[in-house]
N, C-alpha and C positions, 0 to 999 in steps of 0.2 A: 487218743490214749487216755485211759482212766487214771486219774491222778490220786484217787481216794481208795483206800481199802474198805472192804465191808466191815461193819462194826466188830464182829468177833475176832478179826485178825489184827495183827500189829500194823501200825502205820509205817509206811516206808519213808516218811518225812517229806518235806516240801521239795519239789523239783528244783534242780539247779538252774541258774540263769544261763541261757545259751550265750555263746560268744557273740560279741558285736551288739549287745543290747544298748539302747539309749539309756544312759545312766541317770540323768537328772530329769525328774518328772515333777511338774507343778499341777496339782489338782485345784481347779478353781470351782467354787461352789457358791450359790447365791446366799445361803444361810447355814449356820451350824445349830439350828434349832434341834430339839430332840425328836427327830422324825425318822422315817424308814430310810429315805435316801441318804441322809447324813450318817446314820448308823452303818449303812451299807458301804459308804465311802471309807469309814474307819476300818471296816473289815478288809476291803480291797487294798487300802494303803498298807496295812500290816502284811498281807499276803505278798504284795509286790516288794516290800522291804525284805521279806524272807528270800525273795528271788535275787537280791543283790542290787536293786534299784535304789537310788537316792530320791526320797520322796519329801516334798514340801506341800503345804496346803495354803491356799489363799481364800478368804471369805469376803464376799462383797458387802454384806449387811451385818449390822449389829442388832441385837445382842447375839452372842455365840455361846450358848450354854454347854455345848459339847467340846468347846475349845480345850478345857482341862484334860478331857479324855485323849484328845489328839496329842497334846503336849506330853502327857504321861506315857504315851506309846512311843515317844521320841521324835515326833514330827514338829518342825518349825511351822507356826501358823502366822500368816500375814493378814492383817485387817486392812481393807481398802476403803472403808467408810462411805459406802453408797447410801445416800439418804433418800433418793427418789429414783424413779425408773430412768430418767434422762439426767445423767450426771457426768459431764465431761471430765471433772476432776478425778473421779474414780477410774475413768478410762485411761487417763494419762498416768495415774499412779500404777495401774496394772501394766501399762506399756513399759514404764520405767523399771518395775520389778522384773519383768521378763528379760529386759536387756541386761540388767545388772546380774541376774541369776544365771544367765547363759544356759537356759533350760533346753533340753533336747525335745521335750514333749510338753504341750499344754493339753490337759484333759479336763473338759468342762462338764458340770453337772447342774441341772435345773435351769429354768428359763432364762433368767437374766445373765447367768454365767454363759449360757449358750449364745446369747446375743452379743455380749461384750467381748468374750474371749477370742473368737476367731479374728476379729478386726485388729485387736491389740496384738495378737500373736503374729499376724502377717506384717504389721507395722514394725514389730520388734525383731523380725527375722527368725522366729522360732521354726525349726525345720518341720515338725510334725504337730498337727492339730487334730485332736479327737474329741468328739462330743458324745456324751451318754444321754440317751432319752429314756426316761423312767416310767412314764405314765400315759394313759389315754385320757387326758383331761376332758371332762364333759363340756367345759366352757368353750373349748375350741370349736364346737359344732354350733354354737349359738350365733344366729345372724345379728351382726352389730357393726356399725360404722367404725367402732373402736378397733375391731380386728384387722382392718385393712392396713394401717401403718405397721402393726405388729407383724402381719404376714410378710409384708415387703422386707422388713428388717430380718425376719427369721429366714426367709429364702436366701437373702444375700449372705447371711452368716453361714448357712448350710453349704453354699457353694465354696466357702473358704475353708472347710474342714477336709482333712484327708480321709477320715472315716467317721461314721456316726454309729454308735453302738446302741442297739435297741435291746432292752432287757427281755423282750419276747417278740415272737413273730407278730403277735397282735399289735404291739406298739408300732412296729415298723409299718405294717399294713395301714394302721390308723393314720399315721403321719403322712404317708404317701397319698392316701385317699383324701384326707381332710385338709392338709396343709399344702399339698402339691410339692412335697420335698422329693428330691431325686432319689429313686429307689436304689440305684446302683451304688450309692455311697454307704448304704446301711449294712451292718453285720449284726447278727443276733448273738448275744452272749447272755445266757441266763445268769441271774443273780446267784450268789453262793453264800453260805454261812460257815463259820469256823467250826468244822466238824469235831475238832479235838475236844471242845467243850461239851459235845453231845455223846462222846463215846461212853461215858459213865455218868448219865444223868441221875437225878435223885429218884429214889423209889417212889411208888405211889403213896405210901404212908408218909414218907418224909415230905413229899411235895404238898400233900394235903395239910400237913401240920403248918407249913409256911403260909399256905393260902389262908388258913384259919387265923393266923396272926395278922395278915394283911386286912382281912375283912372284919375282924373283931368278933368272931363267934367261937364257941368252944370247939376244940379239935374233934372231940367225939361226935358232936353234932354234924360236922362236915363229912366225917368218915363214912357215915351211913347214907349219904345222899348221892343221887345221880347228878354229876356236875357237868354242865355244858359251859365251855369257856369261850370268851371273846377277847382277843388281844388286838389292840390297834387304837388309832386316833378316833376320838368320838366326834365324827363329822359325817355329814350326809352321805358322802361317797362310801363309807365303810359299812353302812347298813345296820348299825347296832339297834336302831328302832325296829327294823324288820325282825331281828332276833327276839326282841321283847314281845312283839305281836305273836310270833310263833310260840314262845314260851307260854303265853296265856292259853294256848290250845293244848298244852301238854299236861299230864297228871301233876298234882302238887308235889309229888316226890322229886320231880326234876327241878333243880336249881340252876341259876345262871350266875356265873362270876365274870364281871367285866373288868378287864385290866387295861388301863389307859385313861387319858384325859383329852379334853378338847372342847370346842364351842358348844356341842350338844349335850354336855354332861348334865347340866341342870334340868333340861327338858327330859332326859332319860330318867333321872332320879324321880321327877314328878310322875312319869308314867309308871315307874316301878312301885310307887307308893299306892297305886290304885288297888281296889280290893282283889282283882283277879291275879295280881302279881305280888301283893304285899308279903314281905318276908322271904320271897323266893329269888330275889335279884340282889346280888351283893356287888359292891363297887370296891375295887382294890387300889385304884389310882394307878399311876405309872410306876412300873417296877423293872429293875435290872435283873441280871443273873437268871435269865429265862430258863435254862436247863434245871434250875433248882426248884421250880414250882409248876412249870407247864405240864409235866407228866402226871400231875394230880387230877387232870380233867379226864372224864370219860370220853368226851367228844369235844372237838374244836369247831366252832361255827365261824365261817368267813362269808357273810352274806353281802359282799360288796356290790354296789350298783355298777361300778366299773373298776378295773384294776389292771394296771400295767403288768404286774407280775404276781405279787402275793407272797411276801417274805414270811408273814405269820403262818401261812399254810405250809411253807417249807419247814419252819420250826416245829409245827405240829407233826409233820411226817417224821422228822428226826427224833422226836420224843416218843414215837410209836403211838401217838394219839390219832385215831381216825378223824378225818377232816370232812365236814359237810360244807361245801362251798357253792357259791353262785356260779352258774355256767356262763361266765363272762371272760373275755379278753385273755390275759395271761394266766388266769387261774386254770383254764383248760390245759395249758402246757405244764402246770405244776402237778395237777392231779393225774393227767394222762387218761388212760383207759381204766378208770376206777382203781388206780394203783395207790392205795392208802386212803381212799376217801370216795365220796360220791358227789356228783354235781346235780344241782337243782335249778329250776327256772328262776332267773333273776327277778327280784322285786316281788316274789310270791311267798308271803308268809305262810300260807297254807301248805305249799309244797315243802317248804323248809321244815315245818312242824312234822309233816308225815315222815320225811327222811330221818329226822332226829328220833322220832318215836320208834321207827323200825329198828334202828341201830341200838337204842337204849334197851330194847326188848330182846336183843340177841347178843349176849356177851361173847359167845364163841366167834361170831362174825366180826365183832369189834376187834378181838385179839388178832384174828387173821389179817384184817385190814391194817392194823397197827404194825405187824411184822413186815408186810409188803411195803407199806409206806416208808418205814425206817430204812429198808434196803434201798428203795428208790432215792431217798434223800442222800444217802451216803454214796450212791453210784453217780448221781447227776448234779448235785447242788452243793459241791464243796467250794470253799473260798480259794483253795490252791488251784483247782481246775479253772475257776473264773479268772484268777490273776494270770495264769499261764496263757489263756486264750487272749486276754487283753494285751499282754506283752507281745504275743505273736502278731497281733494286728498293728502294734506300734512298729514292729520290724517290717511288716509288709508295706506300711505307709512310708517308711523311710527308703524303700527301694525305688528304682526308676519305674515309672508308671507303665504297666503292661495291660493293654486292652484285650478284650475278648477276641479281637481279630488276630492277635498274635498266635492263636492256637484254637483248638476246638473249644466251644463254649463248655463251661463246667456243667456237670449233671446230665441227666438223660431226658428230662421232662421239657420238651420243646415248648409246651404251652406256658410253663412258668417263665422260661427265658423270653418268650415273646411278650409276656405281660410286663416284665421288667423293662424291656427295650421300648415298648410302646409308651409306658408311663414316663420313662426318662427322656426319650427323644422328642415325643410329640406333645408333651404337656405344654399348654399355652398355644398350641396350634390346632389340635383336634378339640372338638367340643367335649365338655365333661361327660355328657351322656355316652359318648363313644369310648372314652377312656374307662368308663365304669363297666362296660360289657366284659364278659369272660373272654379269655384269649381265643378259645375255640370259635366263639361267635364273631370275634374281630376278624379272624382268618377267613371265616365263611363269608362275612360281609365284603372283605377285600376280594375274594374270589368271584363273588357276584358282580362287583363293580368292574373287575378286569375281564370277566366274561363278556360284559357288554362292550368293552373296548375291543376284545377279540372279534366279536360279531361285526362291529363296525369296520375293523381292519379287513375282515374277510369279504366285505363288500367291494374291496379294491384288489386284494391279492389273497388267494387261499393260503392258509398256514401249512397245509399238508405238503411236505417236501421242501419247505422254505428254510433258509438259514436266518434265524431271528435273533437280533440283539435287543435286549431290554436295557435301555440306558437309565440307570438309577433303579435297579431291580428290587430294592427294598427287601422285603421278606419273601420275595420269589413267587408271588401269586401269578404274575403274567407268564413266568417261565413254566410253572406247573400247568397252566392252561395251554400254552403253546406246545409243550411236550405231548400233552394228551391229544392234541389235534394234529400230531404228526410232524411238527417242526423240529429242526435241530436248534436248540436254544443256547444262548450265551447271555451272561449277565455282567454288568459293570455297576458298582455301587460305591459312592464316596464315603459312606459311614461304615466304619470298621465293624461295629457291633452288629449292625444289620446284615453286613456281608457274611459274618460268621454264622448268624442264625439262618440266613438263606442257605448256606452250604449244608447245615445240619438238616434243614427241612427237605432239601432236594436230594440228599444222598441216596434215598431209596429209588430214585428214578432210574439210575443205572450205576454201574460200578464207579465209585468216585464222584457221582453226580455230574451235572453239566459244568462246562468251564465257567468259572467266576473270577472276576478281576477287580482289584481295588482301585478306587479313584476315578473321578471324571475330570480329566484335565484337558489341556489343549492338544494333546497327542494321544489318540486311542491306540492301544497296543494290538492292532489288527492289520492284516494285509490289505492292500488296495483291492477294491472290487471283490470283496470276499463275502458280502452279505446281500440277502434279498430284501430284508425288511428291518427297520429300526423303529422301535416304539420308545416314547419318552414322555412321561407324565410327571409334572410337579418336580422337575429336577433343574432345568435351566435357570429357574428363578434364583438358584442358590449356588451357581458356579461363577467364578470371577469373570470369565469372558465367554458368554454364551455364543457369540458369533464365531469364535475360534472352534468351539465344540461342534457347531453345525457345519463348519467347513470340513472338519474331520469326518463327520457323518457322510457328507457328500463323497469324500475320498474312499471310504470303506464300502459304500454301496456299489453294487454292480450297475451298469447302465440299465435304466428302466427300473431300478430298485426303489422301494417306497420308504417314506418317512411318515410316521404318525405322531404328531406333536400336540399334546394336550395343552390348551392355553386357558387362563382364567378370564372372567369378566373384569374389565378395567374398573368398573364402578365398585365391585365387591372384592377386589383383589386383597386389600388390607383386611377386610372383615373375614375373608376366607381363611387367612393365615392366623389371625389373632382373635376373631370374634369380637373385635372392636373396630372403630373407625378412627384413624389417626388424622388430626387436623393437618391440612396441607401447609407446607412451608416451615414446619418446625425444625429447629436445629437438631443435630443428632442427639445431643445430651438430653434435650427435652423430649425427643421422640422415645428414647429409652425410659425416661421417667414416666411418660404417659402410659407406656405399655405396662410397666411395673405397677403403676397406680391401679390399673385394671386387673391386677392379679395374673398377668401373663409373663412368660419367660421371654425376654427380648433377645435371646441368643441369635435368632435368625436375622435380626436387624443388620448385623455386620456384613452379611452376604446377600441380603434380599434385593432382588431387582424387580421393578414393576414391569414384568414381562407381559404387557397387555397384548391383545390380539394384533393391534396395529404394529407395534414394535416387533412382535414375533414374525409377522409376515415380512417386514423389511429385512430381518436377519436371515430368514429362510431364503429369500431371493438373493441376498448378498452372498450367501454361501454357494450360489450356483445351482440351486434346486428350483425346479419348476412347480409352482403351486397349482394343484389340481382342484382342490376344494378348500375353502376357508370358512370359518364360522361367520366372518364379516359378510362374505358374499351371500351366504345362506340367509342371514338375518336381513340384509338389504332386500333380497328378493321377496322375503316374506313381508317386509315392511311396505314394499311397493304394492303388493297385492292388497294389503289392508287399507292403505291410503287410497287406492283406486276403488275400494268397495268390493273387490272380488273375493275377499276372505275376511274372517272375523278374528279378533284377538282371542286368546285362549281363556281369559277370565273377565268377569264384569268390570273390575277396577281398571284393567288394561284397556278394555273397550272404551270406558269412560274417558280415560286420559287421552287415548288416540283420537277419539271423536272431538274432544276439546281442541287438541292441537290442529286437527284438520280444519275445524271451524275458524280457528285463529290464523290459519294460513302459515303455520310455522313447521310444516313438514320438512322443509329444507334443513332447519336446525336439527330435527330428529335424525335426518339422514347423515348429517355431519357428525353427530355424536356416535352413531353406529359405526361410521368409518373409523372413528378414533378408538373403537373397541368397547364403548359403553353399551350396556344391555346385551352383551355378547359373551358367550362362552362355548366351549366345544373343542374341536380338534382341527388342526391344519393338516391336510394330507398333501404331500409333495412327492415328486419323483426326481431321480437323477436323470437328466436328458440322455436319450439313446445316442449312439454314434451318428446315426443319420440326422437326428435333430441337431446335434452339435455341428 
């Protein structure tokens, strides 16, 4: 629902707060410096107060220059006195504040608040914890040992929030890709501005008169110039230096006005004093009341090197000023399909200069872009809309958790759903290169792997006409292949989200799709002797009692029915699941810490069994199944041929190692290791005995 009217029409006023809202919200922010995130929080707090919420603000670090603005808006501000990144005192003060305030929601902003807040909230018993993520920080991609403890802390904090709000899809995707944060917790809520202040902004003449006062030049001089504006912090991220290089390529009639301050201010002034820019670059410092002077620009340049959203670009759109922005991150979502501006290659001063020159030379096109951009800002980037979406997320977080498996997965794009599921479920298990592939490529790779499994299975029992159960069907690749080869397919899957995705993917196979069931427990919901074939790959490692499940498999197989059980290499079992090796004999707490230290998610440690080939063989036989072929048998036969000199190992290093062991006379040790499952992986093929055999 659109909560903002278009500029020419009267505002309907802020939406009413729905019944049942959490009334008390504490916004926790790292600092109240005069920055974009801090200003955005003030806008959000005002809009939430208009919805009927009781808002308070806590700031971790001093000083807090924006504190008077928050107090003037009627908000209580609590200072927590954080002096360094690791400060237990600030943590306990925050916990005490949360307990005494009896808040319904803790909403965190900026890094240290995101790190401290979730732990303090859970300790204090706050029902709902929400974190806002505002930027795609370039430093997060730098390889450094210092990032490791930060990542561990951040991932642990992320698991303790009910929802993480990303100001753009670009921020969400960046944090999932670079930080390994769980994608399913993210919701995208675009930033908003107070549109009431922009309904009647200053005219061009009025705005230029104010700009002339800011920069100390005669108003008449400024009125006759083509003005390119820059609004933002003077820091490398924002790219003001790129704008100056672009301005040097423009005609001398084009002037640049820079509004803002920051660490690069002095370097920019020195560059502006050089002959090719002398007298054409004006510095206005930091200024408030943006609607009273921003309409004085002909163009607004936003040449950021990276940008989580781009609030300055939204203000340019609201002012009706065309925006020339770098084609990065959230700026793409602000500008859209050239709605109110144009996008140029990031970091390219030449491309920026060309785009500015084209627009400066075409007043009619500038006016058209300004009208379209203003309409887009009022349609999509209002503070009331932002606050309503955030409050709705508070409400959803306060309801009992509902998984995707409770119903059909949202949306129609199966590839996007698969991408979310793969990132969330298999992060820390699959290698990063596999997580980085596209969903379509991931599904194709799965189908290739399960195609090889199906070929192996058909060496024992044709799939055509068989009743096939895939135990742990995942995203359904084995079922797709089995159906294509003429089998009647059934699937059982313990993970609810995977089950729902599997159902969506397989629905086209026939009306309603194949039968799918939730859970892999000690009782399979199938009749005795109802199946010809059961396949099971990478599932029994994660069930509580794999022996009981195999006994159930024996029950549901017909006499003579087949089990195909994939088993891992004992030596590489831990590496296969975590891409690291766990030192043997570690206590559980240290095992979890070791996994986290290596940047992996230790969630599987709670259920992980070391289902080595040797143990799997014992479980299969204990379930009453007859082993027909095992990887241990195959590897032992191959080893005997190599030790006897009738065959050669597949690679020179293996040949060298085996030759050395044969020379030392330790072939018996090698045989013992193979019997224990070392150097072995593959599949166990077993049958339920026939009546005559029984």
